[in-house]
C-alpha positions in Angstrom: 12.8 33.5 -57.7 16.1 31.8 -56.8 15.6 29.0 -59.3 14.9 31.5 -62.1 18.1 33.4 -61.2 20.4 30.4 -60.9 21.6 30.4 -64.5 22.2 34.1 -64.5 24.1 33.9 -61.2 26.3 31.1 -62.6 27.2 33.2 -65.6 27.9 36.3 -63.5 30.1 34.2 -61.2 32.3 33.0 -64.0 32.7 36.6 -65.4 33.2 38.0 -61.9 36.2 35.7 -61.2 37.7 36.3 -64.6 37.3 40.1 -64.6 38.2 40.4 -61.0 41.6 38.8 -61.4 42.2 40.9 -64.5 41.5 44.1 -62.7 43.7 43.1 -59.8 46.5 42.6 -62.2 45.8 46.0 -63.8 45.9 47.7 -60.4 49.2 46.0 -59.5 50.7 47.0 -62.8 49.6 50.6 -62.3 51.1 50.7 -58.8 54.4 49.3 -60.2 54.4 52.0 -62.9 53.7 54.6 -60.2 56.9 53.5 -58.4 55.5 51.4 -55.6 54.6 47.7 -55.6 51.3 46.8 -54.0 50.7 43.0 -53.9 47.9 43.2 -51.4 45.3 45.0 -53.5 42.1 42.9 -53.7 38.7 43.7 -55.3 35.7 43.4 -53.1 32.7 42.4 -55.1 29.1 43.2 -54.2 26.8 40.2 -53.7 24.2 40.4 -56.5 22.1 37.3 -55.5 18.6 37.9 -54.3 18.4 37.0 -50.6 16.4 38.3 -47.8 18.2 40.3 -45.0 16.9 37.7 -42.5 18.5 34.8 -44.4 21.9 36.7 -44.6 21.8 37.6 -40.9 20.9 34.1 -39.9 23.7 32.6 -42.0 26.3 35.0 -40.7 25.0 34.6 -37.1 25.5 30.8 -37.4 29.0 31.4 -38.7 29.8 33.5 -35.6 28.3 31.1 -33.1 29.1 27.7 -34.7 32.4 28.4 -36.5 33.8 31.1 -34.3 34.0 33.8 -37.0 34.6 37.2 -35.3 31.4 39.3 -35.1 33.1 42.4 -36.6 34.2 40.4 -39.6 30.6 39.9 -40.6 29.6 43.6 -40.6 30.7 44.3 -44.1 29.0 41.2 -45.4 25.5 42.6 -44.6 23.6 43.9 -47.6 23.6 47.7 -47.8 26.4 48.2 -45.2 29.2 50.4 -46.4 32.8 50.7 -45.3 31.9 54.0 -43.6 29.1 52.2 -41.6 31.6 49.5 -40.4 34.2 52.2 -39.4 31.5 54.1 -37.5 30.3 51.0 -35.7 33.8 50.1 -34.7 34.2 53.6 -33.2 31.0 53.1 -31.2 32.4 49.9 -29.6 35.5 51.8 -28.5 33.6 54.8 -27.2 32.2 54.0 -23.8 28.5 54.8 -23.2 27.3 56.6 -20.0 25.4 53.5 -18.7 28.5 51.4 -19.0 30.7 53.9 -17.2 28.2 54.3 -14.4 27.9 50.5 -14.0 31.7 50.3 -13.8 31.9 53.0 -11.2 29.2 51.5 -9.1 30.8 48.0 -9.3 34.1 49.4 -8.2 32.5 51.3 -5.3 30.5 48.4 -4.0 33.0 45.6 -4.6 36.5 46.2 -3.1 38.0 43.2 -4.9 37.5 44.8 -8.3 
């Protein structure tokens, strides 16, 4: 399947780079006309290659463990994950769960050095 798609993906990649830069310039021009200059606008493109979820997770898992990429930076790279999902997951990390709170309380109660 990947061999059959390689030509298509190559053509898509060329057009994606060309059109992406063009649209970034259009967005910057619109922001300038609106009265504010935004030089940080970037387009985020969806990955259209056919890959299994297991292959993607394995690749990003290796990037985290071997290259030291932060775990949270990989969340948005998973297929089907939206920005809303990433924001919700980030809130879940900040919100303590009941088991964690109980473990902290018990640790402090039993270990006077903590």
